[in-house]
TIBA-430313 format. One record per residue: x, y, z of N, C-alpha, C, O, CB in turn. Coordinates in steps of 0.001 Angstrom, whole numbers, plus 524288, in hexadecimal, padded with zeros to 5 digits. Each point is the difference from the previous one (the first is absolute). Glycine has a CB too. Layout:
! TIBA-430313
XYZXYZXYZXYZXYZ/...
//
This chain:
! TIBA-430313
803367FB59800007FCCA804A78000080364804E9800007FF02803AA7FD0D7F9F27F76A807A7/80B1F804F67FEB08036D8048D80060802EA800DB7FAE680090804767FE4B800697FA0980B54/800E87FD537F3E3802D3800827FB107FC84802387FBC0801B9803437FCEA803F07F540805A1/7F565805BC7FD407FC5E801D97FC057FEF0805D9800D77FFBB802F87FC3A7FC217F3FB80318/8038B80AB58059A7FF228058380135804BB8034A7FE727FF6A804387FDC57FAAD7F932809A0/80A87800AC7F9C6804C9802C87FECB800AC800987FA1A8018F804287FE27802767F86C80A1A/7FAD37FF527F4CE8006A800357FA4B7FC12803E57FDD18014D802E77FC66801C07F3BD8035D/7F84480982802447FC07803B57FE3A801AE80599801317FF49803867FCCE7F9BB7F5B280499/809348078D8032F801BF805398019580468801DD7FC6F7FFF38047E7FE4B7FD7A7F9A280B0C/806567FE8C7F584804648016E7FCA07FE04801407FA85801D2803BF7FD99804467F68C807AF/7F652802BD7F8C27FDDF800F37FAC67FD22805357FFD780090802F87FC427FE9B7F35C80244/7FDC780ACA8057F7FD25804F180042803D680496800487FF39803F07FD5A7F9377F78A80724/80BA4804137FEA3803E58042380086802D2800EA7FAD7801008047A7FE8E8001F7F94080AE7/800277FE287F3CD802BB8007A7FB027FC8E802B97FBF5801E88034D7FD11803387F491804FA/7F5DF806D07FDC27FC8F802777FC2C7FF17805BA801687FF7A803427FC817FC2F7F415801C4/80425809F0806BE7FF6280578801A0804D3803297FE7D7FF8E8046D7FE2C7FAA97F8C88094E/80A5C800857F94B804DA802AF7FE9F80043800E97FA2480198804357FE4D802EC7F7BA80964/7F9F8800447F5388001D800937FA557FC4D804557FE4B8014E8030D7FC84800F07F37180282/7F931809D28035E7FC378040C7FEC08023480562801687FF6A803B77FD007F9327F5E88047F/809E5806CD803048023E804F5801A980466801B07FC5A80055804997FEA37FD487F95080A9D/805C47FE797F52580443801537FC777FE01801B07FAAE802458037B7FD95803637F63C80723/7F618803DF7F9647FDE48018C7FAED7FDA6805788005680049802F47FC377FDED7F39D80191/7FF7780ADA806AC7FDD880541800AC8046680405800167FF778043B7FDC67F8DE7F81880737/80BFC802647FD8B80477803908002980253800A07FA8F8014D804587FE65800907F90980AE5/7FEA97FE4F7F3E280230800417FABB7FC8F803467FC74801FF802FE7FCCE8021C7F43F80477/7F6C6808427FF397FC5F803167FCCF80075805C4801607FFF08034F7FC837F9EB7F50A802E4/8069B808E980596800778056A801A080510802657FDFA80025804A57FEC47FA8A7F96180932/809747FEDF7F7B080501802047FE2C80006800D57FA1D802C4803707FE17801967F80B80955/7F8A4801757F5AA7FFF48009B7FA4B7FCB2804987FE4A800EF802307FBD2800607F4478034E/7FADC80B0E803FA7FCED804A27FEB8802A9804A3802977FEE280145804807F8987F98A7FABF/80C0F807B97FDE18032C80427802477FCE380511800537FD248015A7FC6180AFA7FA6980017/7F86F806F4807C27FD758051580086802BA803FA7FC83804367FEFD7FDEA7F9177FEE280B55/8003C806AD7F62A802418040A7FCA78053F801EF8021280394800FE7FCF27F367801A48007B/809817FDE8807B4804FB8019B802498022A7FB79803227FD947FE56803CE7FFA080B247FC8D/807447F4827FE24802277FB7D802C3801938015F8059080174804738011C801A87F8037F662/7FC9C7FFCB80BED801738009F80578805E17FFA980079802777FCA67FD977F4FA7FF8980569/80AD1807498001B805A780000800AF8013F80098805C67FDAC8033B802B2803AD800997F44D/8025D7F90780AE68019A8008A8056D8051280318800748020D800AF8044C7F9837F6DC7FDC0/8067180A517F994804BD8032E8000D7FE8A80588801947FC7C8024F7FDAB807BF7F81B7FB54/7FE6B807C780AF47FE9A80555801928017C803DE7FBC080489800437FE6C7FCAB7FD5880AFF/7FB04805637F4BC8010A803DC7FBF77FF3B805848020780158803C67FD587FBF17F5C67FBF1/80098806F380B547FF288051F8024E80542802418019C802BE7FDA1803297F4387FFCD7FFF9/80A858071C7FAC480514802488016280094800EF805E08044D7FF928021B7FBE3804A07F51E/7FB847FD1280B6C8004C800DE8059F8018E7FAF8802CA8031F80022803A77F612806ED7FBAB/804A57F4797FEFB801837FAFD80258805CB7FEF27FF3B802A67FE218038C7F4567FE737FAE1/80AF9804A47FCE58058F7FF287FEF180359803A98034B804267FE70801DE7F9AF7FEB47F500/8006A807BD809E0802E8803A880342800277FE23805A3804088005F802997F967806F37F775/7FE2C7F6AF807D47FFC97FE088055B803B47FB6280092802C77FF96803E77F3E18036E7FD07/809667F9807FB2E803907FB8780036805A9801D37FFEF8033C7FDEF802E67F6157FC7F7F894/807EF80979801358054F8021B7FFCD801718028C8052C804537FF40801F77FAC6802287F463/7FD43801A180BE08010E8029B804F9800EC7FC0A8045080373800B6803467F71E806DD7F9E4/8025E7F443802DA800B37FBF1803FD8055A7FD6B7FF60802A17FEE5803DF7F39C7FF867FC63/80B59800A37FAEF8051E7FD9E7FF1280457803B8801BA803D57FE508025D7F87D7FC877F612/8031780A4280665803F2803CE80190800498006D805EE8044080059802387FA49804957F571/7FCF07FB0C80AE87FFF980046805BC8029D7FB2E8024D802E780062803D07F4D6804F67FBFC/8073F7F62A7FDE9802807FB30801CC805DB800297FF38802F87FE478035E7F4E97FCE27FA97/809CE806EA7FD998059C8007D7FEF280292803BE803D6804477FEF3801EC7FA157FF2E7F4A1/7FF0D8063D80A9280237803C8803AA8005E7FDA080578803E1800CE802BA7F86D8069C7F7EB/7FFC17F5B9806F18001C7FD8C8052B804607FBF780057802B87FFA7803F47F39F801CF7FCEC/80A4F7FB857FAFA804397FC1C7FFF78054F802BD800408037F7FE51802D77F6DB7FB727F7F3/8063580A7980234804ED802EF8000A801148023D80569804717FFD9801D67FA57802577F4AD/7FD2B7FFE880C16800A5802248054A801E17FBC4803BC8039F800DB8030B7F552805C37FB37/804987F4D580182801887FBB080378805957FE367FEF3802EF7FEF2803A97F3BB7FE3B7FCBD/80AD08027C7FAA98055B7FE6D7FEB5803F780401801E18042B7FE8F801EB7F8707FCA57F652/80224809D28073C8038D80416801D9800AD7FF99805EA804628003E801F77F8DF805A57F69A/7FE717F98180A41800497FF93805B6803117FB26801A28034980045803817F4208046C7FD3D/807887F6E87FCBF802B57FB228014E805D38005D7FEC9803357FDD1802D77F48B7FD3C7FB66/809A1807AD7FD9880580800BF7FEA7802BA8032D8043E8045D7FEBB801937F973800D47F4D2/7FF988049A80B78802468032B8043A800527FCDE8050F803D48006F802E17F89B807B67F8F1/7FF9F7F4BF805458001D7FCC4804BB804AF7FC4E7FFE7802BA7FF5D803E87F3778012E7FCBB/80AAE7FD167FAEA8046C7FC617FF7D80534802EE8006A8039C7FE318029D7F6E27FBE87F7B8/805E180A6780316804DF8030380009801578020E8056F8048C80105801307F9B9801777F592/7FDC07FE1D80C86800DE8022C80537800007FBE9804507FF998015F804987FC50806B87F841/804887F2F7801CC800A77FBF2803F27FB287FCF38017D8003C7FCCC80394806B3808997FF99/7F4B97FB777FA3C7FB4C7FCF18011C7FC2A802C5803978011A80434802108043D7F3EA7FCBB/7F6378057D801E57FBC58025880306801178005A805D97FD778030B802B97FC907F9917F696/809A88005E808A7801458005380593802AF8051F801697FFCD801B98047C800FB7F49B7FBAB/801BB80C187FBFB802F8804C2801207FE52804B87FCC9801FD8044C800D88055C7F5FF80176/7F507804FF7FA037FE848044F7FC817FA377FFC07FEA67FDDE7FBCE7FF0180B348044E7FD50/7F47380464803AB7FA9E8008A7FE227FFB4804DD7FC90801F2804298016B7FA627F756806B3/80137803E87F35E7FF20804737FC8A7FB7A80344802217FCCF7FE1A8030D806907FCC87F520/7FC6A809FE8062F7FBD58037D801C17FAA27FDDC7FE857FF857FCB87FC858069880AE4802A2/7F5E67FA4A803887FAA97FE087FF627FDFA800777FA677FCF27FCB47FE4A80175805BB80AF3/803388018F7F3E77FE27800B97FAA1801647FB677FC7C7FD697FF137FC0E8037680A8280530/803357F38C80030801A07FB847FCD77FCF17FB1380164800D67FBE37FDA88080D8080D801A5/7F39A7FC74804787FCB97FB938017D7FA4C800F27FE947FCC87FC79800908096B80185806B4/7F8808069E7F6F17FA9B801617FED37FECF7FFA27FA38802A37FD387FD197FD658089380A99/7FBEE7FD117F6A37FE8B7FFFC7FA728047C801E37FC8B802B9803BB801597F3F77FDD280138/80A0D7FBE97F9118045E8013D7FC867FFD1805A17FE1480410802827FF6C7FC237F42D7FDDD/7FB2580B4A801BC7FF87805567FE00801E08040A803F68013C804687FE877F7417F8AE7FC01/807BD8017D80A79801BE8039E8040E805C77FF468015A8020B802B7803687F4E27FD518001D/80BAD7FC607F9DF805917FF15800F38032E8045B7FD757FE518023D7FC18800377F3F78044E/8060C80B07801C4803558041D7FDBC802F57FDF67FB398044D7FDE78007D7FCA9806348086B/7FCB67FC857F2828025F7FDDC7FB447FFBE803F17FB8E7FD0C803CB800208007F7F32A802BA/805AB807FB7F9397FFEB802EC7FB217FFA57FBFD7FB9C803057FC437FFD48024F80B60803F7/7F6F27F9307F8A87FFB37FCBE7FB4E803DB802577FC257FF3B8045F7FE277F7257F90C80359/80DC37FFB67FD4780424802097FC9F7FE88800297FA41802EF802157FCD0803597FA8A80994/7F52F801317F83D7FE29800387FA9E8027F7FC0A7FC5D7FEC07FFDC7FB5C7FFA98095F8062E/805157F3938007C802A57FC1D7FCC27FEFB7FA6B801F2802F97FC657FEDC803EE80A467FF1A/7F4DA7F8B7804FA7FEC87FAD480221802747FF138054F7FFE27FBA2802037FF738011B7F4F4/802EA8076580B59802527FF77805317FD83803E2803C17FE06804187FE6D80A717F8D87FD99/7F7AE801AE808EF7FE2A8036E8043380488800AB803D1802C87FC40801287F3A8800C97FDDB/80A4D807B2802EE803F3800F9803F97FD44801958050F7FCEF803B48001C809B97FF027F906/7FA817FA7380AFE7FDC3800EC8052880439802538037C804567FDF08004C7F5307FA987FE9E/8053680BBF803B58038A80286803B27FD2E80029805377FBF7802918008580884802EC7F866/7FDA87F7C180AFC7FD3D7FF8B804F6803D47FF748047C804987FEC77FF477F3D87FD1F7FC25/805848050D8093C803277FFBF804BF7FEC67FB05802FE7FBFB7FD817FF248044A80C4D80155/803427F4CC8030E7FF357FB728034D803D280020804798030E803AC800907F9B67F7227F7D6/803098012C80AC28038C7FFC18046F7FEC17FB66803797FD677FC4B7FE618039E80D5180145/800E07F6A8805307FF1A7FBC6803B57FA297FF838011D7FD47803F18006580BA57FD7D8039E/7F5277F9CA7FC7E7FA747FF49801377FE8A802D88050B802947FF64804047FD927F7EA7F76B/7FBBB80BC68044D7FE21802D280493802A180532801007FE5C802E5803787FFA77F4A180026/80609809BB7F96A802BE804F9800D17FC8A804837FE3F7FD477FFA77FC0D80B767FBEE802B4/7F76A808A58043F7FCD18048D7FEB78024D803207FB807FD2B8028E7FD137FFF17FDCC80C2C/808097FF6C7F639802AB8030F7FBF9802B27FC3F7FC36803137FCB2801A77FE4680AF08049D/7FD817F8DD7F4A3802A87FC937FC3D805CB801537FF9A8019D80466801137F6057FAB57F9EA/80B757FD0580375805A1800D67FFA3802417FE8D7FAAA80498800FA7FEFB7FBE17FD5F80A89/7FC617FF5C7F31E801E87FE317FAEF7FC7A802127FBA87FB368000780074808927F7DB803B9/7FEB5809D37F7A67FD28801917FB50801407FC117FBC08048B7FEB97FF197FBA980AE880369/7FBBF7F4747FAE2800BE7FC3D7FBB97FD998022B7FB037FBBB8023680004804367F63B80659/802E5806DD7F56E7FE178015A7FACE8008F7FB0A7FCBD804587FE3D7FEEE7FE3780B88801D8/7F9097F4047FDAE800027FAFE7FD397FCE78009A7FAF67FB9F801FE8000B805267F8F280874/80180803597F3307FD53800197FAF27FE6A7FA767FE98803147FC548006C8020C80BA17FCA4/7F5F27F7858013F7FDCF7FAE67FE967FE3E800317FA577FD4C803A57FE667FFD27FAA580AED/804677FDCE7F3A97FE4B7FF8E7FA967FB107FCB47FFC77FFED7FB90801D88095C805547FAEB/7F2988014E800F97FB267FD107FF57800577FC677FB3F7FC617FD037FEF57FE9E80A558053D/809457F8EE7F8F9800AF7FCAB7FB6A801D67FA8A801867FE1A7FC187FDF0803F380BD77FCC1/801BA7F7D680902802047FAE1801A78002E7FF6B805F4802027FC1F80202803458039D7F5CE/7F8A28041980AF97FFA680013805B5805587FFC9802B08007E7FE058045A7F6DE7FDA97FACD/80C98806607FE348051C80077802788000B804E7803637FD07803AB7FF14807627F79D7F95E/7FEF5804BB80B6F8007E8048680372805A9801D68000E803A37FCF67FF2D7F4D57FFE080663/8082A8083F7FB6F8053380245800647FFED803D5804907FCA48036F800438051B7FB7F7F5EF/801F08007980D5C80079803A58046180350804957FE1D804AC7FF6C7FF057FA847F94A807D9/7FE5C80BD47F8A3802C7804A97FE3D802C4802B38048E8042D8024C7FF587F5457FECF7F971/804357FE9780BC28026980228804B77FDAB7FD37804AF7FB517FEE98001E8062D809EF7FB98/801BC7F6028081E7FE2F7FDB1804E1803EC8017D8042F804387FDB9800637F73B7FAB07FAFE/8031780B73807BD803AA801C9803F47FDA68042F803727FB3E8006A8009380C037FD6D7F973/7FC2B8053B8083C7FE4E804238038D7FC68803D07FD2C8007E800E77FB4D807D87FE31809D2/7F41C803137FDD37FC6B803D37FDBD80319804E87FEC78024580277803747F5F77F9D880189/807CD805097F60A802DF8049A7FE497FC73804C0800667FB697FFC97FE9680A347FAC77FB5A/7FC8180997807F07FCF8804C5800767FF36802437FA95803A1800457FCDC7FFE08017680C36/7F7B97FFE17F5E87FEEE802867FB027FF7B805DD800AC7FF1B802E07FC407FC787F5088009E/80501809D3808067FF978059B8010C804DB802C47FE02804567FDEE800417F60C8005B807A2/804D5806497F6328044F8032D7FE0F80184803C8804537FCA48025680287800557FCDD7F3FF/808088015E80A48801D8803A6804037FE17805777FEBA7FFFE801937FB74807F67F8DF8063F/7F67080874802447FE0D805497FEEE80457803677FDC38048F7FF9F8017B7F4DF7FF7C805C6/80500804217F539803B1803907FD8180010805068031F7FBEF80262800F48028A7F9A57F616/806288058C80A8780075804ED802E0801A2804307FC1F803617FF1F7FCB17FF037FC4280BD4/7FB3B809137F7E98016E804227FC4C805AC801B8800DB801EC80037804677F4AE802CD7FB4F/80BE77FE257FC1B8056F801D18004C800318052D802E17FC6F803377FFB3805CE7F82A7F7E3/801F38054780B248009080500802BA8006B804567FC05802BC7FFA87FC0F801AA7FC0080B92/7F8DD808467F9938001A804817FC7E803A180411802647FF5D801A28047A7F75E7FC997F83A/80CFF8034D8003B803A980403801E27FD35805418004D7FD0A8016E7FC7E80AA37F9B57FF92/7F94D807B58082B7FD738052680054801EB803947FBA7804767FF887FE457FAA77FF7280B73/7FDAD804777F492801768038A7FBB280219804E2802058016F803727FCF87F7F77F8D47FD84/
//
């Protein structure tokens, strides 16, 4: 009895599947006036995809720059980069060099220290994800010494 029921069920399922496939085949042969496309053609969609890829690339570059400085300064036990290098990539201190590279200039120092002691300048290539340490050392002053006016001789 069970075998006869199973055979009937399989036969019914097979005929239903054949009917469904023939309906799909018929629907595909009667083409609508405008064909269906799953390729994004909306320029805004493409811009959003490009922007997402660029944001992802910038975030990866930021992380690589920070990790390069961490390694150059002895590891996480002795060095932490400034908070901007741990947050959103767009808020990181970087320059897009326009040639597929980003240069990050940031401060760091001993974990928990209130005052940073190291300045790092790291360039990351988004083409092959290589990194180059341009500078890693003491924080250099960028202030210019005040100019004192020359003594004027009395007339």
